[in-house]
TIVO-2410 file (N, C-alpha, C; in nm, 3 decimals):
# residues 108
REC num residu      c1      c2      c3 atome chaine
REC   1      M   7.578   9.113   9.391     N      A
REC   1      M   7.687   9.038   9.330    CA      A
REC   1      M   7.665   9.028   9.180     C      A
REC   2      V   7.772   9.035   9.108     N      A
REC   2      V   7.768   9.027   8.962    CA      A
REC   2      V   7.733   8.884   8.921     C      A
REC   3      G   7.638   8.870   8.832     N      A
REC   3      G   7.597   8.739   8.785    CA      A
REC   3      G   7.676   8.693   8.663     C      A
REC   4      Y   7.676   8.564   8.642     N      A
REC   4      Y   7.750   8.508   8.530    CA      A
REC   4      Y   7.694   8.555   8.396     C      A
REC   5      S   7.563   8.576   8.389     N      A
REC   5      S   7.505   8.623   8.263    CA      A
REC   5      S   7.554   8.764   8.229     C      A
REC   6      F   7.578   8.847   8.331     N      A
REC   6      F   7.636   8.979   8.305    CA      A
REC   6      F   7.776   8.961   8.247     C      A
REC   7      Y   7.852   8.872   8.307     N      A
REC   7      Y   7.989   8.846   8.262    CA      A
REC   7      Y   7.992   8.805   8.115     C      A
REC   8      T   7.904   8.714   8.076     N      A
REC   8      T   7.907   8.664   7.938    CA      A
REC   8      T   7.834   8.755   7.839     C      A
REC   9      D   7.723   8.816   7.881     N      A
REC   9      D   7.639   8.891   7.787    CA      A
REC   9      D   7.674   9.040   7.776     C      A
REC  10      V   7.715   9.101   7.885     N      A
REC  10      V   7.745   9.244   7.885    CA      A
REC  10      V   7.895   9.268   7.877     C      A
REC  11      Y   7.970   9.207   7.968     N      A
REC  11      Y   8.116   9.221   7.967    CA      A
REC  11      Y   8.176   9.146   7.848     C      A
REC  12      M   8.104   9.049   7.798     N      A
REC  12      M   8.147   8.965   7.687    CA      A
REC  12      M   8.267   8.878   7.723     C      A
REC  13      G   8.269   8.833   7.849     N      A
REC  13      G   8.376   8.748   7.896    CA      A
REC  13      G   8.357   8.604   7.851     C      A
REC  14      Y   8.468   8.535   7.835     N      A
REC  14      Y   8.464   8.395   7.794    CA      A
REC  14      Y   8.570   8.311   7.865     C      A
REC  15      E   8.658   8.374   7.941     N      A
REC  15      E   8.770   8.302   8.003    CA      A
REC  15      E   8.729   8.220   8.124     C      A
REC  16      L   8.621   8.259   8.191     N      A
REC  16      L   8.581   8.193   8.315    CA      A
REC  16      L   8.455   8.110   8.294     C      A
REC  17      G   8.456   7.991   8.351     N      A
REC  17      G   8.336   7.909   8.351    CA      A
REC  17      G   8.241   7.956   8.460     C      A
REC  18      E   8.119   7.913   8.452     N      A
REC  18      E   8.018   7.959   8.548    CA      A
REC  18      E   8.053   7.923   8.692     C      A
REC  19      K   8.106   7.803   8.714     N      A
REC  19      K   8.138   7.760   8.850    CA      A
REC  19      K   8.256   7.837   8.909     C      A
REC  20      E   8.354   7.869   8.829     N      A
REC  20      E   8.469   7.942   8.883    CA      A
REC  20      E   8.444   8.091   8.891     C      A
REC  21      F   8.346   8.142   8.817     N      A
REC  21      F   8.321   8.286   8.816    CA      A
REC  21      F   8.274   8.338   8.951     C      A
REC  22      S   8.179   8.273   9.013     N      A
REC  22      S   8.119   8.326   9.137    CA      A
REC  22      S   8.220   8.351   9.249     C      A
REC  23      P   8.305   8.254   9.285     N      A
REC  23      P   8.399   8.284   9.393    CA      A
REC  23      P   8.503   8.391   9.355     C      A
REC  24      L   8.545   8.391   9.229     N      A
REC  24      L   8.640   8.493   9.185    CA      A
REC  24      L   8.577   8.631   9.183     C      A
REC  25      A   8.451   8.639   9.140     N      A
REC  25      A   8.381   8.767   9.138    CA      A
REC  25      A   8.357   8.818   9.280     C      A
REC  26      A   8.326   8.729   9.371     N      A
REC  26      A   8.306   8.770   9.511    CA      A
REC  26      A   8.435   8.828   9.568     C      A
REC  27      R   8.546   8.763   9.541     N      A
REC  27      R   8.675   8.813   9.589    CA      A
REC  27      R   8.710   8.946   9.522     C      A
REC  28      A   8.682   8.955   9.392     N      A
REC  28      A   8.708   9.080   9.319    CA      A
REC  28      A   8.625   9.195   9.377     C      A
REC  29      E   8.501   9.168   9.414     N      A
REC  29      E   8.416   9.272   9.474    CA      A
REC  29      E   8.474   9.321   9.606     C      A
REC  30      E   8.523   9.229   9.687     N      A
REC  30      E   8.583   9.267   9.815    CA      A
REC  30      E   8.705   9.359   9.792     C      A
REC  31      I   8.787   9.321   9.699     N      A
REC  31      I   8.908   9.399   9.670    CA      A
REC  31      I   8.871   9.534   9.610     C      A
REC  32      L   8.772   9.536   9.521     N      A
REC  32      L   8.729   9.662   9.460    CA      A
REC  32      L   8.676   9.758   9.567     C      A
REC  33      D   8.599   9.706   9.661     N      A
REC  33      D   8.548   9.791   9.768    CA      A
REC  33      D   8.662   9.854   9.847     C      A
REC  34      R   8.766   9.775   9.875     N      A
REC  34      R   8.882   9.829   9.947    CA      A
REC  34      R   8.954   9.935   9.864     C      A
REC  35      L   8.972   9.909   9.735     N      A
REC  35      L   9.039  10.005   9.648    CA      A
REC  35      L   8.960  10.136   9.639     C      A
REC  36      V   8.830  10.125   9.623     N      A
REC  36      V   8.745  10.244   9.614    CA      A
REC  36      V   8.755  10.326   9.742     C      A
REC  37      S   8.752  10.258   9.854     N      A
REC  37      S   8.762  10.327   9.983    CA      A
REC  37      S   8.900  10.390  10.002     C      A
REC  38      R   9.004  10.315   9.973     N      A
REC  38      R   9.142  10.361   9.997    CA      A
REC  38      R   9.181  10.475   9.904     C      A
REC  39      Y   9.138  10.469   9.778     N      A
REC  39      Y   9.184  10.566   9.679    CA      A
REC  39      Y   9.073  10.659   9.630     C      A
REC  40      N   8.972  10.679   9.713     N      A
REC  40      N   8.863  10.772   9.682    CA      A
REC  40      N   8.806  10.747   9.542     C      A
REC  41      G   8.773  10.623   9.515     N      A
REC  41      G   8.723  10.586   9.383    CA      A
REC  41      G   8.582  10.636   9.358     C      A
REC  42      V   8.558  10.677   9.236     N      A
REC  42      V   8.426  10.722   9.193    CA      A
REC  42      V   8.380  10.631   9.080     C      A
REC  43      I   8.268  10.565   9.101     N      A
REC  43      I   8.211  10.477   9.000    CA      A
REC  43      I   8.094  10.552   8.937     C      A
REC  44      S   8.114  10.595   8.813     N      A
REC  44      S   8.015  10.684   8.754    CA      A
REC  44      S   7.918  10.617   8.658     C      A
REC  45      G   7.961  10.521   8.583     N      A
REC  45      G   7.874  10.457   8.485    CA      A
REC  45      G   7.781  10.355   8.548     C      A
REC  46      P   7.668  10.327   8.486     N      A
REC  46      P   7.570  10.235   8.545    CA      A
REC  46      P   7.623  10.092   8.559     C      A
REC  47      D   7.709  10.049   8.470     N      A
REC  47      D   7.764   9.913   8.475    CA      A
REC  47      D   7.912   9.912   8.512     C      A
REC  48      S   7.966  10.025   8.547     N      A
REC  48      S   8.111  10.036   8.570    CA      A
REC  48      S   8.159   9.943   8.681     C      A
REC  49      R   8.086   9.938   8.791     N      A
REC  49      R   8.128   9.852   8.903    CA      A
REC  49      R   8.131   9.706   8.860     C      A
REC  50      D   8.027   9.661   8.795     N      A
REC  50      D   8.019   9.522   8.752    CA      A
REC  50      D   8.125   9.489   8.646     C      A
REC  51      M   8.152   9.584   8.557     N      A
REC  51      M   8.256   9.563   8.456    CA      A
REC  51      M   8.393   9.550   8.523     C      A
REC  52      A   8.418   9.634   8.623     N      A
REC  52      A   8.545   9.627   8.696    CA      A
REC  52      A   8.559   9.492   8.766     C      A
REC  53      V   8.451   9.445   8.826     N      A
REC  53      V   8.454   9.316   8.895    CA      A
REC  53      V   8.487   9.204   8.796     C      A
REC  54      C   8.428   9.207   8.679     N      A
REC  54      C   8.455   9.103   8.579    CA      A
REC  54      C   8.601   9.106   8.536     C      A
REC  55      A   8.654   9.225   8.510     N      A
REC  55      A   8.794   9.237   8.469    CA      A
REC  55      A   8.887   9.188   8.580     C      A
REC  56      M   8.855   9.221   8.702     N      A
REC  56      M   8.938   9.179   8.815    CA      A
REC  56      M   8.927   9.029   8.839     C      A
REC  57      A   8.810   8.972   8.819     N      A
REC  57      A   8.793   8.826   8.836    CA      A
REC  57      A   8.882   8.751   8.739     C      A
REC  58      E   8.889   8.800   8.615     N      A
REC  58      E   8.978   8.736   8.518    CA      A
REC  58      E   9.124   8.746   8.561     C      A
REC  59      A   9.163   8.861   8.615     N      A
REC  59      A   9.301   8.877   8.662    CA      A
REC  59      A   9.330   8.783   8.778     C      A
REC  60      L   9.235   8.766   8.867     N      A
REC  60      L   9.252   8.674   8.979    CA      A
REC  60      L   9.273   8.532   8.929     C      A
REC  61      R   9.200   8.494   8.826     N      A
REC  61      R   9.216   8.361   8.769    CA      A
REC  61      R   9.354   8.343   8.707     C      A
REC  62      H   9.399   8.443   8.633     N      A
REC  62      H   9.533   8.436   8.572    CA      A
REC  62      H   9.639   8.417   8.678     C      A
REC  63      Y   9.629   8.496   8.784     N      A
REC  63      Y   9.726   8.487   8.892    CA      A
REC  63      Y   9.720   8.351   8.958     C      A
REC  64      K   9.601   8.305   8.984     N      A
REC  64      K   9.582   8.176   9.051    CA      A
REC  64      K   9.641   8.062   8.968     C      A
REC  65      N   9.625   8.071   8.839     N      A
REC  65      N   9.667   7.961   8.751    CA      A
REC  65      N   9.814   7.963   8.713     C      A
REC  66      R   9.876   8.083   8.705     N      A
REC  66      R  10.014   8.079   8.660    CA      A
REC  66      R  10.100   8.199   8.696     C      A
REC  67      D  10.047   8.318   8.702     N      A
REC  67      D  10.130   8.437   8.706    CA      A
REC  67      D  10.221   8.446   8.828     C      A
REC  68      G  10.178   8.402   8.944     N      A
REC  68      G  10.262   8.414   9.062    CA      A
REC  68      G  10.354   8.296   9.083     C      A
REC  69      L  10.340   8.195   9.002     N      A
REC  69      L  10.416   8.072   9.021    CA      A
REC  69      L  10.558   8.087   8.967     C      A
REC  70      A  10.655   8.063   9.054     N      A
REC  70      A  10.795   8.074   9.013    CA      A
REC  70      A  10.856   7.936   8.991     C      A
REC  71      Q  10.812   7.837   9.068     N      A
REC  71      Q  10.869   7.703   9.058    CA      A
REC  71      Q  10.764   7.602   9.102     C      A
REC  72      A  10.761   7.488   9.035     N      A
REC  72      A  10.671   7.380   9.074    CA      A
REC  72      A  10.744   7.248   9.052     C      A
REC  73      T  10.736   7.160   9.148     N      A
REC  73      T  10.797   7.028   9.138    CA      A
REC  73      T  10.689   6.924   9.159     C      A
REC  74      V  10.672   6.836   9.067     N      A
REC  74      V  10.568   6.736   9.077    CA      A
REC  74      V  10.609   6.621   9.167     C      A
REC  75      G  10.730   6.571   9.155     N      A
REC  75      G  10.776   6.456   9.232    CA      A
REC  75      G  10.771   6.475   9.382     C      A
REC  76      G  10.805   6.589   9.432     N      A
REC  76      G  10.804   6.615   9.575    CA      A
REC  76      G  10.697   6.713   9.617     C      A
REC  77      V  10.609   6.745   9.527     N      A
REC  77      V  10.501   6.842   9.547    CA      A
REC  77      V  10.553   6.969   9.613     C      A
REC  78      S  10.631   7.043   9.542     N      A
REC  78      S  10.687   7.168   9.589    CA      A
REC  78      S  10.637   7.281   9.502     C      A
REC  79      V  10.582   7.383   9.563     N      A
REC  79      V  10.535   7.500   9.491    CA      A
REC  79      V  10.594   7.623   9.557     C      A
REC  80      R  10.643   7.716   9.477     N      A
REC  80      R  10.699   7.839   9.531    CA      A
REC  80      R  10.652   7.955   9.445     C      A
REC  81      Y  10.612   8.061   9.510     N      A
REC  81      Y  10.568   8.180   9.439    CA      A
REC  81      Y  10.680   8.283   9.440     C      A
REC  82      S  10.689   8.359   9.333     N      A
REC  82      S  10.796   8.457   9.321    CA      A
REC  82      S  10.777   8.571   9.420     C      A
REC  83      D  10.889   8.629   9.458     N      A
REC  83      D  10.884   8.745   9.547    CA      A
REC  83      D  10.811   8.858   9.476     C      A
REC  84      G  10.726   8.925   9.549     N      A
REC  84      G  10.654   9.037   9.491    CA      A
REC  84      G  10.534   8.999   9.409     C      A
REC  85      S  10.499   8.872   9.401     N      A
REC  85      S  10.388   8.832   9.316    CA      A
REC  85      S  10.255   8.888   9.367     C      A
REC  86      A  10.237   8.896   9.498     N      A
REC  86      A  10.114   8.953   9.553    CA      A
REC  86      A  10.106   9.102   9.520     C      A
REC  87      K  10.221   9.168   9.524     N      A
REC  87      K  10.224   9.310   9.489    CA      A
REC  87      K  10.190   9.331   9.342     C      A
REC  88      R  10.242   9.244   9.257     N      A
REC  88      R  10.210   9.252   9.113    CA      A
REC  88      R  10.062   9.228   9.090     C      A
REC  89      L  10.005   9.132   9.163     N      A
REC  89      L   9.862   9.104   9.149    CA      A
REC  89      L   9.780   9.227   9.186     C      A
REC  90      M   9.811   9.291   9.299     N      A
REC  90      M   9.736   9.408   9.340    CA      A
REC  90      M   9.751   9.521   9.238     C      A
REC  91      G   9.868   9.534   9.180     N      A
REC  91      G   9.887   9.633   9.074    CA      A
REC  91      G   9.801   9.604   8.953     C      A
REC  92      E   9.795   9.477   8.916     N      A
REC  92      E   9.711   9.436   8.803    CA      A
REC  92      E   9.563   9.460   8.832     C      A
REC  93      L   9.520   9.427   8.953     N      A
REC  93      L   9.380   9.449   8.990    CA      A
REC  93      L   9.346   9.597   8.989     C      A
REC  94      Y   9.437   9.679   9.040     N      A
REC  94      Y   9.416   9.824   9.039    CA      A
REC  94      Y   9.405   9.876   8.895     C      A
REC  95      E   9.496   9.830   8.809     N      A
REC  95      E   9.492   9.873   8.668    CA      A
REC  95      E   9.362   9.835   8.601     C      A
REC  96      R   9.318   9.712   8.622     N      A
REC  96      R   9.193   9.668   8.560    CA      A
REC  96      R   9.074   9.746   8.614     C      A
REC  97      A   9.072   9.769   8.744     N      A
REC  97      A   8.962   9.845   8.803    CA      A
REC  97      A   8.962   9.989   8.752     C      A
REC  98      S   9.081  10.046   8.733     N      A
REC  98      S   9.088  10.187   8.693    CA      A
REC  98      S   9.037  10.211   8.551     C      A
REC  99      I   9.014  10.108   8.476     N      A
REC  99      I   8.950  10.124   8.344    CA      A
REC  99      I   8.807  10.171   8.362     C      A
REC 100      Y   8.743  10.128   8.471     N      A
REC 100      Y   8.602  10.155   8.494    CA      A
REC 100      Y   8.576  10.247   8.614     C      A
REC 101      V   8.676  10.269   8.697     N      A
REC 101      V   8.660  10.349   8.819    CA      A
REC 101      V   8.763  10.461   8.816     C      A
REC 102      D   8.720  10.583   8.850     N      A
REC 102      D   8.812  10.696   8.860    CA      A
REC 102      D   8.868  10.701   9.002     C      A
REC 103      F   8.996  10.674   9.015     N      A
REC 103      F   9.062  10.678   9.144    CA      A
REC 103      F   9.131  10.812   9.161     C      A
REC 104      H   9.122  10.868   9.280     N      A
REC 104      H   9.183  10.996   9.311    CA      A
REC 104      H   9.283  10.976   9.424     C      A
REC 105      R   9.397  10.919   9.389     N      A
REC 105      R   9.500  10.889   9.488    CA      A
REC 105      R   9.557  11.018   9.546     C      A
REC 106      G   9.569  11.018   9.679     N      A
REC 106      G   9.629  11.131   9.747    CA      A
REC 106      G   9.533  11.247   9.769     C      A
REC 107      V   9.410  11.231   9.726     N      A
REC 107      V   9.310  11.336   9.747    CA      A
REC 107      V   9.220  11.291   9.859     C      A
REC 108      G   9.204  11.370   9.960     N      A
REC 108      G   9.127  11.326  10.074    CA      A
REC 108      G   9.026  11.416  10.123     C      A
***
């Protein structure tokens, strides 16, 4: 698992606090593994996998905090997410991962 010191010292991340980084990085690793398997991903650089995880963890935080939210009501505690928001998130995660991972879609 990617450590917080890697996130701050190598990736040079600053958006995530130490406590929120670990669960987001764990989720990002799970998704990255699925993407690599599904799209024949090749991770060539020594830090490429960890860099992709950091980038994806930040995207997960953005989505969690605001990107998928279409409506929120405080008085009646109503929250609604926009249609297609999960699809947009997966697209964003794929884009961020593809900075560090070579995906070969359709090649089997």
